[in-house]
Every structure is written in structure tokens, then in C-alpha cells.
C-alpha positions in Angstrom: -0.2 0.0 -0.2 1.3 3.3 -1.0 0.8 5.5 2.0 1.2 8.9 0.2 4.3 9.6 2.6 6.6 10.6 -0.7 8.7 13.8 -0.1 6.9 14.1 3.7 9.1 15.9 6.1 8.9 13.8 9.1 10.7 14.7 12.4 11.6 12.1 14.8 13.0 12.6 18.2 14.8 9.8 19.4 15.1 8.7 16.1 18.5 6.7 15.8 17.9 3.8 17.8 14.9 1.6 19.0 11.3 2.5 18.5 12.4 5.9 17.1 14.9 4.2 14.9 12.6 2.0 13.3 10.0 4.6 12.6 12.7 6.5 11.3 13.3 3.5 8.9 9.4 2.8 8.5 8.8 6.3 6.7 11.7 6.1 4.7 10.3 2.8 2.9 7.4 4.9 2.2 9.3 7.7 0.4 9.4 10.3 3.8 12.1 12.2 4.5 13.1 11.2 8.0 14.8 13.9 10.1 15.9 12.3 13.0 17.2 13.3 16.3 19.5 11.7 18.9 22.1 12.4 21.4 24.5 10.0 20.0 26.5 11.4 17.1 28.1 8.3 16.3 24.7 6.2 15.8 22.8 9.2 13.9 25.6 9.4 11.5 25.8 5.4 11.2 22.1 5.7 10.4 22.4 8.7 8.0 25.2 7.1 6.0 23.1 3.9 6.1 20.5 6.0 4.3 22.4 8.0 1.9 24.1 4.9 0.8 20.7 3.7 -0.3 19.8 6.7 -2.3 17.2 7.9 0.6 17.0 11.7 1.5 17.4 12.1 5.2 19.0 14.2 8.0 20.4 13.7 11.6 20.4 16.7 14.1 22.6 15.8 17.4 21.2 17.3 20.0 19.9 16.7 24.1 16.3 18.0 24.0 16.2 18.4 27.5 19.1 21.7 27.0 17.6 25.1 27.2 16.9 26.1 23.4 17.7 22.7 21.8 13.8 22.3 20.8 13.8 25.6 18.9 16.8 25.0 17.4 16.3 21.7 16.2 12.9 23.4 14.6 14.8 26.1 13.1 17.2 23.6 11.3 14.5 21.3 9.8 12.8 24.4 8.3 16.2 26.0 7.3 17.2 22.7 5.2 13.8 21.6 4.0 11.3 24.0 4.3 8.5 22.4 5.8 7.6 19.9 8.4 5.0 17.6 7.5 4.4 15.6 11.1 6.4 15.6 14.4 6.7 12.0 16.0 7.4 12.9 19.7 9.6 9.5 20.8 12.2 10.5 23.2 12.6 9.3 26.9 13.8 6.9 29.3 12.0 4.9 32.2 14.5 6.1 34.8 13.1 4.4 37.6 12.1 7.4 40.0 9.5 5.9 42.3 7.7 6.9 45.4 9.6 5.1 48.0 13.4 5.2 46.0 13.1 8.5 44.8 12.5 12.1 46.1 10.6 15.2 45.1 13.6 16.8 43.3 14.1 13.5 41.2 10.5 13.0 40.4 10.7 16.7 39.0 13.6 16.0 36.7 12.1 12.8 35.8 8.8 14.7 35.0 10.8 17.5 32.8 13.3 15.2 31.1 10.0 12.7 29.9 7.6 15.2 29.1 8.6 18.9 28.5 10.1 18.2 25.1 6.9 16.7 24.1 5.6 20.2 24.6 8.2 22.2 23.3 8.6 20.4 19.6 5.2 20.8 19.3 4.7 24.4 20.3 7.8 25.2 18.0 6.8 23.0 15.3 3.2 24.3 15.2 3.6 27.1 12.6 4.8 24.6 10.2 2.3 22.4 11.1 -0.5 24.8 10.3 0.8 25.4 7.4 1.2 21.6 5.9 -1.9 20.7 7.7 0.3 17.8 9.3 0.1 15.8 12.1 1.3 15.2 15.7 2.2 11.5 17.0 3.2 11.0 20.6 4.7 7.9 21.7 3.7 7.1 25.1 3.5 3.6 27.1 1.5 1.2 29.0 2.9 2.0 31.9 0.4 5.1 31.7 -2.8 2.9 31.7 -1.6 -0.3 33.7 1.5 1.3 36.0 4.6 -0.8 36.7 5.8 -0.1 40.2 9.1 2.0 41.1 8.7 4.5 38.0 6.3 7.6 39.8 8.2 10.0 37.4 8.0 8.0 33.9 4.4 7.1 34.6 3.3 10.6 35.1 4.9 11.9 32.4 3.4 9.0 30.1 0.2 9.8 31.5 0.6 13.6 30.8 1.4 12.7 27.2 -2.1 10.8 26.7 -3.8 13.7 28.0 -2.0 16.2 25.8 -2.9 14.2 22.8 -6.1 14.7 23.1 -5.9 18.3 24.4 -3.9 19.1 21.6 -6.4 17.2 19.1 -9.0 19.6 20.3 -6.8 22.7 20.4 -5.9 22.0 16.6 -9.1 21.1 15.2 -9.6 24.5 13.7 -6.3 23.8 11.5 -7.0 20.1 10.7 -3.5 19.0 12.3 -4.3 15.4 14.1 -2.7 14.4 16.9 -2.7 10.8 18.1 -0.5 8.4 20.4 0.9 5.1 20.3 1.5 2.8 23.6 4.0 0.4 23.0 4.0 -2.3 25.9 6.7 -5.2 25.6 9.3 -4.2 23.0 13.0 -5.4 22.8 15.0 -2.0 22.7 18.4 -0.8 23.9 16.7 0.5 26.9 14.5 -2.4 27.7 17.3 -4.6 27.6 19.3 -2.6 29.9 16.4 -2.6 32.3 16.0 -6.4 31.8 19.8 -6.8 32.7 19.2 -4.8 36.0 17.2 -8.2 37.4 19.4 -11.1 39.0 17.9 -13.3 36.1 17.2 -11.7 32.9 16.4 -14.7 30.9 13.6 -15.8 33.9 12.5 -12.5 33.9 12.1 -12.1 30.1 10.2 -15.7 30.2 8.0 -14.2 32.9 7.0 -11.2 30.5 6.2 -12.9 27.4 4.2 -16.0 28.9 1.7 -12.9 30.1 1.6 -11.4 26.3 -1.9 -13.3 24.8 -1.0 -13.1 21.4 1.7 -15.4 20.9 3.2 -15.1 24.0 6.0 -13.0 22.3 6.9 -9.3 22.5 6.2 -6.9 20.0 8.5 -5.7 17.2 9.7 -2.4 16.7 8.7 -2.8 13.4 5.5 -3.9 14.0 5.1 -0.5 16.4 6.7 1.4 13.1 4.5 0.5 10.7 1.7 1.5 12.6 3.2 4.9 12.8 3.7 5.4 9.3 -0.1 4.5 8.6 -1.2 7.0 11.4 1.2 9.8 9.9 -0.4 9.0 6.5 -3.5 10.5 5.1 -4.9 6.9 4.6 -5.6 7.4 8.4 -6.6 11.1 7.5 -10.0 11.1 9.6 -8.1 10.0 12.7 -7.5 12.4 15.8 -7.5 12.1 19.4 -7.1 8.2 19.4 -4.6 6.1 21.6 -3.4 2.6 19.7 -2.0 -0.1 21.8 -0.5 -2.6 19.3 0.9 -4.5 21.9 -0.5 -8.3 21.1 -3.5 -7.7 24.0 -1.4 -7.3 26.7 -3.3 -4.3 28.0 -6.8 -5.4 27.3 -7.2 -8.6 27.3 -7.5 -10.8 30.4 -3.9 -12.4 30.9 -5.8 -15.8 32.1 -6.1 -16.6 28.5 -2.3 -17.2 27.8 
């Protein structure tokens, strides 16, 4: 299916690795122009060279989104380079395990800032361009926003706020025909997820305990499955879809786990 994304400029934060990297590749397969933002210069340049070697127009911006002024700088660079922004994918973030018991008010505030504020900043600075393109925003949240995890208050609060902002922005931006949606990944193997698994005494046993509770196929969702859904939502094939939360998780959140 041709999603009609050819030459669309799609800005993806955290777009060099994991789910963000998979989204960058998915939109590139649809002949869009992925502009991916990441902290790591080496990984970003490696992805850029791979795209270029395959004749794909792409752009990498190295930045720490939590540093003052960086979000505006990113948007300014994209507009200077391409003259437009057709979609924003807010994806960057980290489950930093700042809990209620194993945490404190300062760490909680920092966690919320690091995982939430750049979603607002990127949307704010992209908005004039999105109004011109009648583009859309896709927020990558997490199943933690709906079911909790324990020991990660800051991350959970941020992910819940991202869902609320998805519907708030969808309402505010209706006059401009800007769609706003969210994807809630559950169990997806990414570098950050692997780091979390490795924090347990027996990572393999922990992984088995997780996958046996995923109703469909007792397996984790692939990053490609998340990315393909993202590409569809970003496209005009999904042109009348806004304010929606999508859970591509094999039934992890919405089905009774006794079915497994």
C-alpha cells in the first residue's frame, strides 16, 4: 500500500535507536524524508550514511532535548534545510526508575521534566509549520500510563500526561486540521528495555515471565510492528483519525491474561 508519504518531512525525536529508529526506517521505506534527532553523534551519523548509501534523503540532528534552546534550534534547522515540517513524532525518553519510595521530590521533578517537557516544546515550535502543512503529531507514550509498573513514578506521570496532551492538542488544533494521536507500546525489545532487563538477577527468567503473559503468541511486539502502525497513522490513509490512543501490544493491556 502506498501511504502517500513521498517527500513528507517527518521529524522524529529519539529517532536513531529502538522504536524511534524503526519509525525513521519505516517512513523512509515510504519515500518520506526522516529527520531524526538523537544524543549519540556516532549512531546518528551511522544511520544517516546507511540511508544515503541507499539513495534515501534523510537528515540527522545531534541534540539533547532537555537542554535549554535545543528544541527551537532543531525546528529552525529543519525549516532552514527543508522549508517545511509535515509531521512530528515525539518519541524520546527513558524509564529512569524514579519511584515513590526509591526517589525524592527533586528526582521526580527532574524525571517528569526530562520525559515530558520536550514533547510540549517540540510541538510548540513545530506548530507554525504544521499549520501550513496541515500536518500531524504522533506521541509515543507507554502502557505504563494505563497499567502502572511500580517504582517509576516520574516516567508513569510523564506517559500519562502525554496521553492527556494528545487529546488536549487534538481538540485545540481541530481548526487547523492537524491530527494528534498516540501509540502505547508495551513489551518491545529496545536497547533501553534490554538495559532494564539486565538490572535483574536473572534477565532470561524475567523475560520468560513477561512473554508468557502476552496473550497473542506469547511474544514481544517488534519495533517494526510499532513503526509500521506509526507510518500508517502519519499518512493520509488515516486522515480522519485524531485524539486516539493505539495499543499494538498483542492484547497485553486490554485482554485478560488468564487467556494465555
